[in-house]
N, C-alpha and C positions, 0 to 999 in steps of 0.2 A: 889778190882777192881781198885783203884787208882794206886796201885803198878803195876798191869798188864798193865794198860793203859800207865803208865810212861815208862815201859819197851818196850812196843810195839812201842811207839812214836819214840824211838831211832832207830828202824829198818828202818824207812822211807818208809815202805810199805803201805802207806795210801790207795792206790787204791785196795789193797787186804784185807783191814780191814773188810769189810762186810763178805766175805767168811771165813776169818780166825777166826773171832769172833764167827760166827755161828757154825763152825766146833768144836771150842774149848769148847763152852758153850752148844751147842745143842739147842739153843733157839733163834729164830729171834728177839723176843721182847727184850731179854737181850742183844743181839748183838747191837741193836739200841741204847740202853743205853750206851754201851761202845763206839759206834761211836760218839755219842753226846759228851761224855767226851773227846774223842780223838780230835774231831774237835775244841773244845774250848781250849784244851791244845796247839794245833798247833797255834791257833789264838793268844793266849797270848804270845807264844814264837816268834811270828813274821813270822812264816812260812805260808804266805798267800796263796801260791799255794796249799798246802795241806789242809788248813782249808777251803778254798773256795770249793775245790773239795768235801770234806766230807759234808759240809753244803748243797751243791747242791744235793748230793746224798740223804741226809736225807729228803730234800724237795720233791724230786721225789718219795720217798717211801710213802709219805702221804701229798700231796700238800694242802689238806683242813685242816690240823691240826692247832691248835692254835700256835704251835711252828714253823710252816713254816714261818710265818711273822717274828718271832724272829731270825730265822736262816738267812733270807735274810737281816735283819737289821745288823746282825753281819758281813756279807760279806761287806755291805756298809761301816761300821765302819772300817773294816780291811783295805780296799783300801784307805779310808780317812787318816788313821793313817800313811800309808806309802807314802801319797801324790801322789797316782796314780790317777790323776784327770780324766783321760779318763775312766778308769775302774769304778771309783766312780760314774761318770755321768751315765754310762750304767747300773750299778747295782741299782743306786738310781731310775732310770726310771722304772726298772723292779719291784722294791719294791713298788713304788706308783701304777703302773699299775695293778699289781697282788694282792696287799693287801690294796688298797685304799678303801674308803667307798662304791664305786660303783663296786667293783671287785666281781668275782665269789667267792673268798675266804670269803669276807665280807658277801655275801649272805648265804654261807654255815654256817657261824658263827653268823647268825642274832640273835640267842638265847642268844648271849653274847654281847649286845650292848656296854657295857663299854670297852670290849676288842677292838672292831672295832673303837670306838671313841678314845681310848688311842693310838692305832696304828697310826691313821691318825694325831693325835696331835704330836706324836713323829716324824712322817715324815715331817710335816710342820716345826717344830722347828729345826730339823737337817738341812734341806735345807736352811732355813732362816739364821741360825747362820753361816753356811758355806759360804753363799753368802756375808754376812756382813764382815766376816774375809777376804775374797778375796778383797772386796772393800777397807778395811783398808790397805791391802798390796799394792793395786794399788795407793792409796794416798801417801804411804810412798816411794815406789820405782819409781813411775812415769814412767813406761815403757809401750809401746804399748801392749806388751804381757800381762802384769798384768791387764791392763784395759780390754783387750779382754776377758780373762777368767772370770773376774768379771762380765762383761756384759753377757756372756753366762750363768752364774749362775743366774743372774736376770731373764733371759728369761725362764730358767727352773722353777724357783720359780713361776713366774706369769702364766706359762702354767698350772702347776699342782695345784696351790693354789690361783686361781683367786678370789675365794669367801671367802678367809680367812679374818678375822678381821684385820690382819696385811698387807693385800695387798695394802692398800692405802699408808702407809708409805714406802713400798717397791717400789711402782711406783715413789714416790718422790725421794728416794735415787738413783733409777736407772736413773731418770732424771738428778740428780746431776752428776752422773758418765758420762752420755752422754754429758752433757754440758762441762765437763772437757776434753772430747775427741773431742770437737768441732763438735759434731754431733748435731747441733742446732735444726734441724727440728725434729729429733727423740726425743730430749730432750723436745721440746715444746709439743709434743704429750703426753708425760708422765706427764708433769706439768698440761696439760689441763685435763687429766684424773682425777687427784686429784681435780682440781677446779670444774669439772662438777659432780663428783660422791661422794665427801665427804666434804661437806661444814663445817662439824664439826671437821675436821682433824686439829691437831695442825700445820700442814704444809699447810693449805689451803691458807692463805694470802701470804705466801712465794711462793707458787705454782703459784698464779695469777701473782705476780710481776715477777717471774723468767720466766714464760711463755712469757711475753711481752719482756723481755730481750733477750730470745732465738730467738724470731721472729725478733727482731731488728737486731740481728747478721746476719740474712739472707738477709737484705736489702743491695742493692749496695751502696758502698761508693763513695765519690767524686773522690777518687784515681782511682776507676775503670772506 
């Protein structure tokens, strides 16, 4: 099988893979196994166009399957690996919407609670780590663009993972970014969220102080 998949990958006919494999082997089930192997082969080789097409095809063939969430995760990782942030954001949104704990997929896999829990945990970790990396980049390069995309990542995280145990620290870090961007009113809102919702946070005292500092920045100065 490995040799056949390796040979077929060189043809570049990934859109015909399903029909070619089914004709060659005579079994749709076995063809799916080969499509799975081909998709991952393209993924590891960096052919994201081909891998994404095949993973999407495999998902459409059985959207309720356990592997469907894994295929979508691989698409997310592929776009992240090539730094295609637009596609990453779109596919990440689809991953969380379609395979999150309140999704139809989760409902159909309710008999596997560990699977659903582990998938959501992986989603949260993936977005959080990506967001923090973008924030570090913004701190290093200090450009408006880098700050903007980091800010967009925080918005995504707080939209999908508002109830996460890590949401408090993400509100604080987002506030720090907004403060650096001189978005003082928005920064104050994030600091205030931590101060009002998580008094046990290690960032509680700093949030209270920085909230005041951010609000002070909004006051008119003598020069004005």
